[in-house]
C-alpha positions, -999 to +999 in steps of 0.1 A: +030-477+204+039-443+219+037-445+257+037-417+282+046-440+311+083-438+305+082-401+309+066-404+343+094-427+354+121-402+344+108-369+359+087-352+385+085-357+422+054-377+431+075-404+448+095-376+465+062-361+478+052-395+492+085-398+510+085-362+523+049-366+535+057-398+554+088-382+569+068-352+579+042-373+595+069-391+615+090-362+627+070-330+621+073-303+594+102-284+610+123-315+616+116-329+582+129-297+565+161-299+586+167-335+577+156-332+540+161-295+531+146-284+498+170-267+474+164-238+472+152-233+508+114-226+511+089-231+539+072-264+538+039-266+557+011-292+557-018-276+539-051-272+560-074-302+559-047-327+549-041-358+570-008-372+559-018-406+571-034-413+537+001-412+522+013-448+527+035-475+512+006-488+492+005-455+473+042-456+468+039-492+454+012-481+429+033-452+417+064-474+413+044-497+389+040-468+364+067-473+337+082-503+355+083-524+323+068-558+314+081-589+330+070-626+327+073-640+362+064-628+397+100-625+407+109-605+377+079-582+383+091-575+418+126-568+405+112-545+378+094-524+404+125-521+425+146-512+394+120-485+386+126-469+420+164-471+416+164-457+381+147-425+394+175-420+418+203-423+393+212-398+366+231-389+335+261-367+325+266-343+297+291-315+290+305-294+261+336-274+257+342-244+234+368-245+206+394-227+228+393-257+252+394-283+224+426-295+207+407-295+174+398-259+177+360-265+175+336-276+203+336-312+217+304-325+232+299-356+254+268-373+267+261-405+286+224-410+296+218-434+325+189-458+325+182-493+335+205-519+318+177-531+295+180-560+272+173-558+243+192-525+243+172-494+253+191-473+227+191-480+190+218-463+169+205-449+136+216-426+108+186-410+091+193-395+057+166-381+034+156-348+018+159-323+047+174-349+070+209-360+078+210-369+115+228-396+134+226-408+170+205-429+193+168-433+201+145-457+217+136-482+189+099-474+191+103-436+188+107-415+156+138-394+150+170-392+170+170-382+207+208-376+211+233-371+184+241-346+157+232-334+122+253-316+096+255-284+117+247-290+154+252-316+182+233-321+214+231-343+245+207-345+274+203-353+311+170-353+330+161-318+344+145-325+378+118-299+376+087-306+398+063-320+371+040-340+394+017-332+422-004-353+445-039-341+454-061-355+482-097-355+470-129-358+492-152-386+481-190-384+487-198-408+516-232-415+499-217-420+465-180-429+463-180-422+425-184-385+432-157-361+445-160-326+459-146-297+439-153-261+449-182-270+471-200-292+445-201-330+441-189-340+406-190-375+390-157-392+386-150-400+350-148-437+345-130-458+318-134-495+316-110-519+298-109-556+294-074-571+293-071-605+275-048-629+293-035-661+276-048-692+293-070-673+317-103-654+319-100-618+308-094-592+335-118-563+337-103-530+350-118-497+358-099-463+358-113-432+375-104-396+368-111-362+383-103-327+373-067-332+386-059-365+370-062-403+376-072-418+410-042-437+423-055-450+456-086-446+477-094-448+514-129-460+521-128-451+558-116-416+552-138-411+521-107-398+503-087-405+472-051-396+462-049-383+426-019-376+405-015-345+384+014-348+359+026-328+330+027-359+308-011-360+309-013-327+290-020-327+252+010-333+230+033-347+257+043-381+244+079-384+253+106-371+229+082-361+200+101-328+200+131-347+185+116-344+151+121-307+152+155-308+170+169-332+144+165-305+117+177-275+136+207-257+122+217-231+147+211-220+183+179-200+176+164-229+156+175-253+183+157-233+211+126-230+189+126-268+185+130-272+223+098-253+228+081-284+213+099-307+237+073-313+265+083-345+284+104-356+300+121-323+311+158-324+301+190-304+304+202-300+268+238-291+260+246-278+225+274-272+200+275-261+164+300-259+135+302-221+139+319-227+173+290-219+196+281-238+227+249-236+248+227-250+275+189-250+279+166-267+303+134-277+284+101-293+292+068-285+308+074-270+342+042-259+359+037-225+376+023-229+412+014-194+424+008-202+461+026-234+471+059-251+465+046-285+455+065-305+480+036-320+499+001-333+489-025-306+487-063-306+491-080-309+457-115-300+468-109-263+475-097-253+440-070-232+456-040-253+444-041-251+407-014-248+380-013-215+362+005-222+330+041-231+323+075-216+327+090-205+294+124-214+280+136-179+291+123-186+326+142-219+328+180-222+332+200-215+300+234-202+289+252-194+256+289-192+251+299-188+288+332-172+298+343-205+314+344-222+280+324-252+291+289-263+303+280-294+322+251-310+339+245-342+359+209-339+371+223-314+396+208-282+409+211-259+379+189-231+393+205-197+399+215-191+436+187-166+441+159-186+424+128-188+446+102-198+420+088-234+425+107-249+396+123-278+414+137-287+448+150-323+446+183-328+427+208-356+422+238-360+446+264-334+435+293-359+436+292-365+398+290-328+387+317-318+412+341-344+397+332-334+362+338-297+369+371-305+386+384-323+356+371-297+331+389-269+349+421-289+354+435-284+320+433-260+291+425-283+262+408-316+256+406-343+228+380-370+221+402-395+240+401-372+271+363-372+270+363-410+267+384-412+298+362-388+317+331-407+308+348-437+324+362-418+354+359-439+385+372-414+411+346-409+438+344-372+448+328-383+481+359-403+490+382-374+483+362-355+510+356-380+538+385-406+536+410-380+550+388-378+581+402-412+592+438-399+594+439-392+631+415-419+642+424-453+657+406-486+664+414-512+689+407-539+663+437-549+642+416-557+611+398-524+613+432-507+615+443-525+584+412-514+566+417-478+577+453-480+565+442-493+531+417-464+527+443-438+536+469-453+512+443-457+484+445-436+452+407-431+454+399-448+422+370-474+422+388-499+399+378-535+397+413-546+408+411-525+440+404-539+475+402-504+490+374-496+466+354-525+481+361-513+516+352-477+507+319-487+491+307-506+521+321-480+546+303-451+529+270-471+529+275-480+566+283-444+576+252-432+559+231-459+575+244-450+610+240-413+604+204-416+592+195-444+617+202-420+646+175-397+635+149-417+614+134-450+625+120-480+606+118-485+569+119-448+562+156-448+572+165-470+542+145-449+519+161-417+532+196-432+527+186-436+490+170-402+486+190-380+510+225-394+505+239-360+496+237-350+533+266-374+541+296-353+530+285-320+545+274-338+577+307-355+582+330-327+570+312-300+590+296-319+618+268-302+637+231-301+640+207-317+631+229-348+628+252-344+658+249-330+693+272-307+714+303-329+709+298-331+672+333-338+660+338-366+686+304-381+677+314-379+640+347-397+647+329-424+667+305-430+638+333-433+613+351-460+632+318-478+640+310-478+603+344-491+594+341-519+620+307-529+606+323-529+571+351-552+581+326-576+598+303-577+567+331-582+542+346-610+563+313-628+563+309-623+526+344-626+512+365-643+539+392-631+562+418-625+535+415-588+526+435-593+494+406-612+480+382-583+486+386-569+451+359-546+438+356-564+405+349-598+422+318-583+437+307-555+414+293-566+381+265-560+355+243-586+338+219-577+310+189-596+320+163-604+293+126-602+303+121-637+288+148-653+309+123-668+333+143-699+341+180-711+341+178-725+305+164-693+291+188-672+311+218-690+296+205-683+261+194-647+266+212-630+294+246-613+288+271-612+317+281-609+344+306-582+334+330-569+360+327-531+365+347-501+378+330-472+396+298-471+416+266-451+416+282-417+424+312-417+401+311-402+367+312-438+355+279-443+373+275-481+379+249-481+407+221-505+414+210-531+440+238-540+465+270-549+446+252-553+412+250-527+386+215-524+373+215-487+362+239-467+342+250-456+307+249-481+279+249-455+251+276-428+252+286-403+226+316-380+222+310-357+192+338-338+175+323-308+157+355-302+137+352-335+120+320-355+126+338-387+114+361-385+145+330-389+168+327-422+188+301-440+208+293-470+229+261-491+232+252-524+248+245-552+246+238-551+209+219-535+180+197-565+174+169-578+196+169-611+178+186-640+198+211-658+176+219-626+156+256-617+154+246-583+167+225-595+197+253-590+222+284-582+202+288-547+217+287-558+253+324-568+254+335-534+240+313-517+266+327-539+294+362-532+283+354-494+282+362-492+245+343-471+218+334-477+182+335-450+155+304-431+145+309-426+108+288-399+093+301-388+059+292-409+028+328-420+024+332-431+061+298-449+060+308-468+029+342-477+043+327-491+075+296-508+060+292-545+068+261-551+046+235-532+026+198-540+029+177-526+001+139-525+005+122-523-029+085-516-035+065-545-049+052-545-084 
């Protein structure tokens, strides 16, 4: 079954619109833009006729269920919805260097897509060889082709390109007939689709879906006589996720690669590229709607007909590069738009901590080998810590334990290793500092949501204190916040881990468990779950190991490092295993390699494949 729901979960900004609308309703448009500035900067106004009160947590909950995944208990279902929200706030990494920056003399390409830690594994490694095909890499098991990998001539990797691919419309419903909506001064019947869902051991469930010209109805408000409708690029014809892979897999050069990317519709991705001729490139690809008269950051009235998409940005319109002077290209779901870009392509990007660290490493030396890229993919140095820990140098606390914690942070090598106690202190301190910063300006449950969505404000707010986060004595207020956050950190960790700071090791708290959807009780969990596995890093390191609290629930299971000079020197990781069958030797055998940050070879030539083959399965037609 080819589902579009996964593409919804990976791109667009419907949930961002919900949050911005609720923030705007709370503090007003001007203040909302100061607290959550779009990038690039554009005016954000509430459209005439829109009451943002219709944008509520129920709408957010409905949107979160799209692509949340199947679960088999109420507890798992709630966790899946939360994980769906978290996965949309994490990201992926890819980069490529030209031959002059490679020890082998030909390009090197690396990619580690970040998703939920699904079990069975989200990625299936495959080598497809047939007339016209010789492609190896990874793909979701239910999709055709290879999504990330290489063929005989080219290699590629991807990260999500955060173009604005979703819009929320508020539609007016007919008070005398709620199955009609207004569009350009006329009442039009909602299209209705009815389904019956069979449920084992229970009566079937009848459901009804309603659609208007802009898309499916998500929520309705009977008192307001209004509905909220979602428009999304994935509802366009031919937009089942990753179907463009079938063309990408057979491309042989940059021109053919870009032609193939024209067929890639959803989700929008940042593709990096390398070929055997020594070229490297980058192209953002996917449907990105043209909005001629609004930025797409707040819900708009659907009834006027004034807020309509007018086609799509072309590949030439979207960010791209070929053989840059720098000798490398990298993305991490960051803002890839040119500095002067004003077109409504996208405004909400991932925290820049990962891309800043990647660029720092890629500019730190002249040449790299496969092993260097393996190390960078597992880099656990938090760029944020390098910026804000030095701010503690001239501060003091009257509490002896807080002073000990401050001393540990200042002496720390700024590496989020599982053996480190300073890493634990830093993780909680960064979290507390953001909570205190946000809590001073935003009240209630929106504060926690802002901390998840607007965390990139922390470093600039602390390193260059001023408005809107601080008053006239900005530096003094900043310093007070830093010590208060550290005191709260020490208090929390004492309660959780005891008074002995030497026991506050990061690895004792930070771990990953691959949780199987059928592990609905302790007995099934012991048979099916894999872990816990102690982890380095956190959500904002290149080795992105974020999630709920101290647990990693999101990150890279599949990684590739591809050596264009000799495909057989390429390596990969995946977890927990190739097989989804419990009891198979390959159900979870890759998890230990993954946890130990080790790779396995990715043999490609016939001789390498035969030398590494464990077994051969031959499928013969019947007589």
